[in-house]
C-alpha positions as a Markdown table, in Angstrom:
| # | Residue | x | y | z |
|---|---|---|---|---|
| 1 | Met | 96.6 | 103.9 | 163.3 |
| 2 | Ile | 98.3 | 101.4 | 166.3 |
| 3 | Asp | 101.6 | 102.0 | 167.1 |
| 4 | Arg | 104.0 | 99.4 | 166.7 |
| 5 | Pro | 107.3 | 99.2 | 168.0 |
| 6 | Ala | 110.3 | 100.2 | 165.9 |
| 7 | Pro | 111.7 | 97.0 | 163.2 |
| 8 | Glu | 114.8 | 95.7 | 163.7 |
| 9 | Ala | 117.9 | 97.0 | 162.1 |
| 10 | Leu | 118.6 | 95.2 | 159.0 |
| 11 | Thr | 120.3 | 91.9 | 158.5 |
| 12 | Pro | 123.6 | 91.7 | 156.1 |
| 13 | Asp | 120.8 | 89.2 | 154.2 |
| 14 | Gln | 117.9 | 91.3 | 154.0 |
| 15 | Ile | 120.2 | 93.9 | 152.6 |
| 16 | Thr | 121.5 | 92.0 | 150.1 |
| 17 | Ala | 118.1 | 90.4 | 149.2 |
| 18 | Leu | 116.4 | 94.1 | 148.8 |
| 19 | Val | 119.5 | 95.5 | 146.8 |
| 20 | Asp | 119.7 | 92.2 | 144.5 |
| 21 | Tyr | 115.5 | 92.3 | 144.1 |
| 22 | Ala | 116.1 | 96.5 | 143.1 |
| 23 | Arg | 118.9 | 96.2 | 140.8 |
| 24 | Gln | 117.0 | 93.1 | 139.4 |
| 25 | His | 113.4 | 94.9 | 139.2 |
| 26 | Gly | 114.6 | 98.5 | 138.3 |
| 27 | Arg | 112.6 | 101.8 | 139.5 |
| 28 | Ser | 109.5 | 99.9 | 140.3 |
| 29 | Trp | 111.1 | 97.7 | 142.4 |
| 30 | Lys | 108.9 | 98.5 | 145.7 |
| 31 | Ser | 105.4 | 98.6 | 144.5 |
| 32 | Arg | 106.4 | 95.0 | 142.9 |
| 33 | Leu | 108.0 | 93.3 | 145.8 |
| 34 | Ala | 104.8 | 95.1 | 147.9 |
| 35 | Arg | 102.3 | 93.1 | 145.0 |
| 36 | Glu | 104.5 | 89.8 | 145.5 |
| 37 | Trp | 104.7 | 90.6 | 149.4 |
| 38 | Arg | 100.3 | 91.0 | 149.1 |
| 39 | Ala | 100.6 | 87.5 | 146.8 |
| 40 | Val | 103.2 | 85.5 | 149.6 |
| 41 | Ser | 105.0 | 85.1 | 146.0 |
| 42 | Ala | 108.2 | 86.7 | 147.5 |
| 43 | Ser | 111.4 | 84.9 | 147.7 |
| 44 | Ala | 112.1 | 83.2 | 151.3 |
| 45 | Asp | 114.5 | 86.1 | 152.6 |
| 46 | Leu | 112.4 | 88.6 | 151.1 |
| 47 | His | 108.7 | 87.5 | 152.8 |
| 48 | Arg | 110.5 | 87.3 | 156.4 |
| 49 | Leu | 111.3 | 91.0 | 155.9 |
| 50 | Arg | 107.4 | 91.7 | 155.6 |
| 51 | Asn | 106.7 | 89.8 | 158.6 |
| 52 | Thr | 109.8 | 91.6 | 160.8 |
| 53 | His | 109.5 | 95.1 | 159.5 |
| 54 | Asp | 105.4 | 95.5 | 158.1 |
| 55 | Pro | 104.3 | 96.3 | 154.7 |
| 56 | Ala | 103.5 | 99.7 | 155.6 |
| 57 | Trp | 107.6 | 100.6 | 156.2 |
| 58 | Leu | 108.5 | 99.4 | 152.6 |
| 59 | Thr | 106.9 | 103.0 | 151.7 |
| 60 | Thr | 109.0 | 104.6 | 153.7 |
| 61 | Phe | 112.0 | 102.3 | 153.4 |
| 62 | Arg | 115.3 | 104.2 | 150.7 |
| 63 | Leu | 118.0 | 101.8 | 150.0 |
| 64 | Asp | 120.6 | 105.2 | 150.1 |
| 65 | Ser | 120.1 | 105.1 | 153.7 |
| 66 | Leu | 121.7 | 101.9 | 154.1 |
| 67 | Thr | 124.6 | 104.1 | 153.0 |
| 68 | Arg | 124.1 | 107.0 | 155.5 |
| 69 | Lys | 125.1 | 105.0 | 158.5 |
| 70 | Gly | 127.2 | 107.0 | 161.4 |
């Protein structure tokens, strides 16, 4: 396994894109987004997120983690 540096914090635009995508696609939003990343068909904001955070990051990411800061 390759050690990768921790991803940078999400930008406000990335957070908005993720939340909007999750609301639009419901419970299966992560698997759908992963498919779009593989097919290079995600929106520009979400594809940049793939490039900065790596597809494996998506499997551990939780939307509720955005509200548990502090």
